[in-house]
N, C-alpha and C positions, 0 to 999 in steps of 0.2 A: 547924158548920164542915164536917162530913162531907158534908152536903147541898151546901154551897158548892163543895167539891172535885169532887163528882160532876157539877156543871154548869159547870165552869170553861170549857169550850169555848163553851157558849152565852153565858156572860157576856162572854167575849172578843169573840164575834161581835157581840153587842149593842152593845158599846162601839165596835167598828170601824164598824158600821153608823151609829151615832149621830154619831160624829165625821166620817165621810165625808159623810153627808147634810148636816150643818151646814156643812162647808167647801164642798162642791160647790154647794149651793143659793146660798150667798152669793157664791162666785166666779163662778158662771154668771150669777147675777142682776146682779152688778156689771158683768160684761163685756157682757151683753145691753143693760143700761140705758145704759151710756156709749157703747158702740160701735155700737149699732143704734138704739135708741129716741131717744136724745138726741144722736146723732152730729152732726146739723146745728146745733142750738142751741149745742153745746159745741165746735164745730170750732175756735174761736179759743183754747180752753183745752187743746187737745191739745198735749202737750209736744214730741212729735216728729212730723215730717211723715209718716213711714212707719209702718205698723202691723205687729205681729208676724205671721208666716206661720201658716197653719192647722196646719202640721206642728209648729211650736213649741208652740202651744197644746195639741195632743194629747199631745206628749211631756211637757210640764210637768204635765198633769193625771195622767198615768199615774205619773210619778215622785212626785207629791204623794200619790197613794193609797198608795205604798210607805212614805212618811214617816208617813202616818196609821196604817198598820198597826203601825209601831213605837210610835207614841203610844198606840195601843190596848193594846199589850202592856205598856207602862209603866203605864198606868192600871190594868190588871189586877193587876200587882205591887203597886201602891200600895194598891189596895183590900184585897188580902190582908194587907199590912203594917198597915193600919188595923185590920183585924179581929183581929189578934193584939196590938194595943195599942202599935204602934210610933210612933203620933202622939198622944201625950198632950196636946199643946198645942191640938189641935182642941177638946177638952173645955173647956180654959181659955177659948178664944174664945167658946164657947157660954155659959159662965158670965158673961162680961163683957157679954153681951146685945146688944141692937139698936144701942146707941150706938157699939159697936166695929165693927159690920158695914161701913159705908162707909169709915171711916178705914182699916180693915185692907185694903180693896180698893185704895184710893189708895196705901197703903204698898207693897202687892205690885207694883203697876204701876211705882212709882218704883224699887223694888228690882230689878225685871226690866230696867228701862231701863239701870241701871248694869251689871248682869250681862251684858246683851246687848252693850253698848258694848265692854266689855273682852274678852269672848270673841270678838266680831266682829273686833276689831283683831288679836287673837292668830291668828285663822284666816287673816288676810292675811299672816302671816309666811311667806316663801317656803318654809320647811321644812314648813309645814302646809297651805298653800293647795291644792295639787293633790289631796291625799288627803281634805281635809275640806270645802272650800268651792268647788271649781271647778265642780261641777254647777250651783250656783245662778247663777254668773256666766257660764254659757253663754248665759243669757238677757240678752244685751246690750241688747235693747230689751224691757223687762219687760212683763208682762201680769198681770191678776188671778190667773192660774193659776201665776205664778212664786212666789207667797207660800210654798208648802211644797215647792218643787222643790229638794230637798236631797240631798246625799250622806247615806248612813245615819249616818255618824259625826257630821255636823252635826245631823241630826235627834235623835240621842242626846244631844248637847250641849244642844240647846234643851229637850228633855224633862227634863234633869237639874234645871233650875231649879224645875219644878213638884214634883219629888220632894223637893228640899232645903228649899224655903221653909217648908213646914208643920213641919218639924223645929225651926226656929229662931224662928219668929214665930207667935203664936197666930192661927190662921186657920181658919175653918169650910170645910167642903167646898163649901158653896153659894158662898162667896166665890171659891174656886179655880175653880169652874165659870164664874162670871161673868168672872173674869180671862181664862180661856181663850177665851171668846166675844169679849171686848174685843181680845185679841191677834189673833184671826182677822180681825176687822173692820179693825183698824188695818193689819195686814200686807197684807191684800188691797188696801186703798186706797192704800198706799204704792207698790204696783206697777201701779196701774190705768192709767197713761199720760195721765191728765188732771189738771190742777191745779184742785182744788175749793176750796182755801182762799181766802176773800175777801181782797182787797188793800186797804190803806189808800190815801189819796190820793197818798202818796209812792211807792206801788208795792211796799211791804214787806208781808209777811204780816200779817194782822189780829192773829193770835195767834202772835207770832214765837218763843215758847218751845216751840211744838209743831213737830215735823218736818212737812214737807209732801210731796206726791208729787214735786215738783221736787227737794227735798232728797235723797230716796233715788234718784231717777232719775239725778241727777248721780253718785251712788256707782256705779251700773252703767256709767256712761260713763267715770269716773275712779275706779278701785277704791282709790286711796290717800287718799280723803277721805270725809267724811259717814258715819260709822259708827253714829250714833245711830238708835234705833228710834222712840221716842215723843216725846222732847224734844231740843232742840238744845243743852242745857246742857253735856253732856260734850264735844261737839265744840268748843264755844267755850272751855270751860275748858282743854282740852288742845291747842288750836290745830290741830284737824283738820277744821274746816269748810272746804268748797271756797270759795276767795275769790270765785268767780263766782256764788255761790249767790243772793244778793239780786238781782243783775242778771238771772240766769236766771229767777228767780221772777217778776220784773217783766215779762219778756217773755212768760212763760206765762200770766200773769194779765191781760195787756193786751188790750183789745178792738180789736186791729188785727193784720194779718198779720205774722208774724215767723218767722225760721228758727231752727233749733237753734244754740246758741252756737258760733261758729266756733272758739273756743279750747278747747272741751271735748275732752279727749283720749280716744282709744279705750281699750278695756279693756286694762289692763296684763297682760302675761303673768305667770304665776305666779312666775317667777324675778325679776321686777321689782316685784311687788306689795309695797307698803310695809306693814310691821308696826309694832308699838309702838316708839316712840322710845326 
């Protein structure tokens, strides 16, 4: 333990470097692949006619590094807590063996989806929006770099799930690491600006229980709807799915020119942003 404390700065820097590299590589790769390499083949799948300005991309990237620095600090604290025995359920998960590995990952994703939905709705309460969530919504036309463009308070709220979950559910650190990777991938694709989900012959999403890029893009256009992250379940159960969602998805997935939905409302000001009913 003494050796660990002597090298705490190195451990923090290694965590920051790892998380920054993982996020930056995937965000840059997603942006380059969709906006440059596949720009022509995917032009009909572009959700909005205009693209985010270069200045927006730069600001989002810098703010994301700030969020990742907070995540690295949280990871360091969690590592220390683990070393002093604060997470006994991680040992239980190891004892349950390989059969528990994938179910525990699925359970963590489902748990995070519920956590995100309700904290996200709470952040849209006018009393919290400006202090907690307004930075993210400055990106009215999102990009892959929007994924971690958070106020520090929102970044802390997002990191809290990873701290709390292993306290209450037997989960190995390998599963936690895979969950974080899944979250980065899904969050980046949700903001990528291109609809990648295949459509059925009727124009609906092939896997309609998963959120799509269009689903979250509508949230950036109308911040009073579409609060879900991975699944559409909570928005449908609670009546917060944008009524134009399936029509907007059909337009984004259609192989013909189309414009952004005429009835999509601009970003709501914090004072008007809708919170929990």
